[in-house]
N, C-alpha and C positions, 0 to 999 in steps of 0.2 A: 595246209592253210594256216594262216595266223588266226587268232581268236577274233580279231576285228574283221578279217575277210570272211570268216565263217558266218558271223552275225549279219553282215551286209548281204552276203549271198542268200542267206535264209530269207531276209526281208524281200529280196527281189524275186524269190521263187526259183533260184538257181540251184544247181546241184552242189552239195557240200560233201566233205570227206566223212562226216559223222554228224549226228544231231548236236546242236549246241546244248550246253548245260549251264544254267544261270542260277545263282542262289538268291534270286529276287533282290532285295535291297541289301543283302550282305555281300559286299563287293570288295572288302578290304581297302576301300578308298574313303568312303564317307565315314567309316568307323575308325576312330583314332585312339588306339590303345595307350597313347602317351599323353592324352589330354587329362590334366589333373582334376577337372571338374568333378565334384563328388556325385553328380548325377550321370556321369558317363559310365555306363555299365561295362563298356568294352575294355576298360583298363584292367578288369579282373583277369588274372593269368589264364583262367579256363578258356577265354575266348581266343587266345593267341593262335593255337593250331588251326582253328577254322578260318580266321582272318588270313593266315598265311596260305591256306589251301585256296581260298577265294582269289587271292592275288596271283597265285602261281598256276592254278589249274582251271578255274571257272571262266566261262565266256562272260566277261564282266559288262554289265549294263548299268552305268552310273546315272542316277536320276537327279535332275535339277529343275526347279521352278525358277524361271528368270524373274528377278525382282525389278520393279520399276521405281525410278527415283524422281522425286519432284520436290518443289519448294513447299512451304507450309500452306496446306490447302484449307478450305473452309471446314472440311470434316476433321482435319487435324486440330483446328481451333476448338472444335466441339468435344474433343476426345481427351479423356484423362485415364492413364494407366498406372496402376499401383501394384507393386510386387512385395511379397513378404514370405516368411517361413513360419510354420506353426511349431508347436511343442514337440511334434514327432519328426521334425525335419523335412516335412513336405513343403514344396515350393508352390506358392499361390500367385496367380495373376488375376487382378480384377480390372475390368474395363468399363468405363462409363461414357456414354455419348449423350450430350445434351441436345434434345430436339425442342421444337417450339412448345409442344404440349406434354412432353414426358421425358424421362431419362431412361435410356436403354442401359442395361447392366449385364455383364457377362463375367463368369467366374470359372477359372481353369486351375487345375492342380496337377502336380507331378510328384511321384515318389522316387526316391533315390535308386531303388533296386529294380524298377520296372521302366522300360524304355518306351513310355507312351504318356501322352497328356490326356487328362480326363476333364471333360467339360461338365462342371457341376451345375451351372446355370447358363442357359443359352441366351443370346442377346435379345431376341424378340419373343415376347410371351403371348401376345394376343392379336386379334384382328386390328384393333386401333393402333397399336404400335407398328404393325406391318404397313398399314395404310400411310402412316406418317413417314416411315422409312422410305416407302416408294416415292413420296413427294420430294425427297431430298434430291438435289442436283446429282447427276451421274458422277461417278468417281473420276478425278483427274488422273490420267494414267502416267503422265510424265515421260521419262526416257528409260528404255531397257538397259540393264547393266549385265553385260555378257562376260565379265572378267572370270567368274568362277567356272563357267563352261569352258572357256579357252584354256584355263589353267588345268582343268581336269583332263581335257583331251591331250594336252602336252604330256602329262604324267602317265596317262593310260597307254599311249603309244599304240602298239599292235595288240594289246591285251584285251581290248574291248571298245565300246562306244558310249557316247553320252546320249541319254534319252531326255527330251524336254517334257516337262510335266505340267498339266493344268487340270483343274476341276472344271466340270461343265456347270451350267446354270443350276441344275438340280443339286449338285454337290454343294454349291455355295448356299443355296436356300435352305437345304436340310441342316447345314451347320448353323445358320442364323436362327432357325426355329427349334432345332432338336427334332428327332424322328417322330415323336408322338404328335406334336403340332403340325409337322410337315405332312404326315399322313392324313390328319384330320382336314387340313386346308385343301390338300390335293384332291380328296374325295368329295368334300362338301362345298368348297369355294373355288371352283375351277377358274372363274374370271379373276379373282384376286390372286390366285396362284400364278396364272398366266401373266398378269401384269408384273408381278415380282420377278418371274423368270425373264421376261422381256427386258426389264431394267438391267438385270445381271448380265444377260447375254450381249447387250449392246457393248458393254465394256469389254467382255471377253473377246468379241469379234475384233475390236480395236487392238487389243493386246496381241492376240494370236496372229492377226494380219501383220503387225509390225515385226514380230519375232520371225515369222515365216519368211518375210521379205528379206530380213537381214541374215537369216540362218537357214537357207534352203537345204533340202535333202536330208534333214534329221528325222529320226524316229521320235514320235510323240506318244505320251500316254495320256488318255482322257479318263479321269475318274468321276464317279457320280452316278452312272446309270444303275448301279446296284441298289441305290436307295429307292428306285422305282420298280424293282423286281418283286416277284412273290417271295415271301408272304406279305410284303409291305403294301404293294399296290397291284391291281389286276393288269393283265397284258395291255388292255386298251388304254390305260393311263400311262404305261411305259411308252407306248406309241405316241401319245399326246404330248408328254413332257420331255421325251428324249429324242425321238427320231429326227424331227426337223431342226431342232437346236444343234444337235451333235453333227448332223449331216452337213450343216453349214460350216462348222469348224473343220470337219474332215475335208471338205471341198477347198477351203482356204489353204490348208496344209498341202493338199495334193497339187494345187496350182503351182506350188514352189518345190515340187518333186520330193516332198516329205512323205513319211509313212505314219500311220496312226494305229495304236494299240488301245482297244477299249478294255478298261479294267472293271470287272463286275463279278462279285461273289454270288453264291446262292443259287436259287432255282433258275435255270436257263431255258429249259425245253420250250416253253410257250412264248418266249420273247426273242429267240435267236434270229428269227426271220427279220424282225425289226432291227436288231443289232447289225445284221448283214446289210440291211438296206441303208445304213448310214454310209456305206462304202468303205468302212474301215479295213485295214490291211491285216489286222491281228486281233486276237482276244486273249484275255487271261482272267482268272487262273483255271477255269473249267474244273470246278471242284468235283472230286469223285463222289459217287453215290455211297452213303446216304447224305453227305454234306450238300451235294448238289442233286439234280434229278435227271441227269442225262450222262451217258458214258462218254469218255473221250473217243472211243471208237465210233460212236454214232455221230459225234460232232465232226470227226475227221471225214466220215463217209459223205455227209451232207454239205459241209462248209469248207472242207480242207483244201479244195482246189482254189478257193478265193482268199482264204485267210490263213496266216501263220497261227498255229495253236501253241500257246504258252501254258504249261501246267504239267500234270495235274496232281502233284504230290502234296497231300495234306500235311500241314506243319505238325499237327498232333501225331501223325504217323512217324515223322522224323524223330520226334522227341520220345515216343512211347513204344514203338514196335521194336522187337528184337532184330538183330542184324539179319538173321535168316528170314524172318517175316518181311522185313523191309526190302530185302533184295528182290523178293517175288513181286512186291508192289511196284518197284521201279522197273523191273523187266516188263511187267504188263503195260505200264505207261509208255515205255519206249516202243513196244510192239504195236500198241493201238495208235500212238501219235504219229508213227511212220507208216501206217498201213496204206497200201495201194499208192495211188498218185495223189500228191498234195503239194501245196505251196511250201510248207516247211513246218518243222516242229522244234520247240525249245523245251527241254526238260527243266521244270522250275517248280519250287514250292509255292503254295498258296499264300504264305506269309513268312514271318521270321520269328525266331525266339525273342522273347522280351525280357527275360530275367537276367540278373547279374551273373549267376553261376550257370555255365554251360556244361551239361553232362558229357561224359566220355562217349556214352551211347549215341547221343545226338551228333557229336562230331563224326563218329564212325559211320553213321548213316549218311551224312553229307558226303563223306569220302567215297562211300559206295556209289553214289550218284555219278561221280566222276569216273570211277573205275568201270562202271557198266557201259556208259556211252563210249568210253575210249576203246572198249573191246569191239564196238561196232565199226570202228574206223576202216575205211576201204583202202 
């Protein structure tokens, strides 16, 4: 089978020659080792072997969020964005949004040697600001721009697939508030939280409906449910803030023959029934104990007939375990992920390395993931 055929067959629940192995967001496509940007960690020579391995051997899933293009909106007129660098070379972005009674302010920062953005100050700080934000007109969505998706598919060929990416309403709200305020509002202000989620969800339904109509049959990833998992919120609030919202998105995508993968880290045991009730086709990353609280084998036995399981190799194990120890970890994951009858399994890390220097041990452990699944080929 080609790598593309293997992934599509896995999503459909069809027989494959072996389990797929994906390096999560390390696909050798989105990472450009030739980009001279000083904040591009992948131009360091230590990354080249892994990027080559991803291109040549992994079952590549390239993730894209479809941008929407529109003219100057009312929100654009209210918004001012300022960028600068500090004395240590860190890049900062500050955003101000002028509302009727207040000014919302957000501050983000990025270090050159770490591939992530840090939110120092979230946009909405208190109940008054959230109320005023809710009163704003809904976002103007404009028109979707699919050029990057089409370009990626052309270049990928038979080596993989494109996965469309969206946050759900909880994902957006948690980013606006920060986790501390999100948890407080979610537990003490359910009406306010619900009205904020409704506002966000209306726009998401519009966007997802438009993309699903134009691009039927794609795999989607929905992010955000993990913010409502334990230890942040109890299971009943996961049900309240995730189930109906995400089920509507899943239904929209299914109507156009698409597939949905729910992304959620952390403790899963007490909320997986609700996750399954969304109708999703897959989940990731099913973190191993003690990072999570349920084994891959137990998930396979209870939910594996209905959902493709993506996981469950912890990124810290890739970076820190010896090759001998890591081989046993991967072999156990493959054995549990393919146990009995199930829709499918994709061996995949829970996250990606973030530092500029990639160790030789980390590369060798990624290489073992490929070697182990290749040995299972029929």
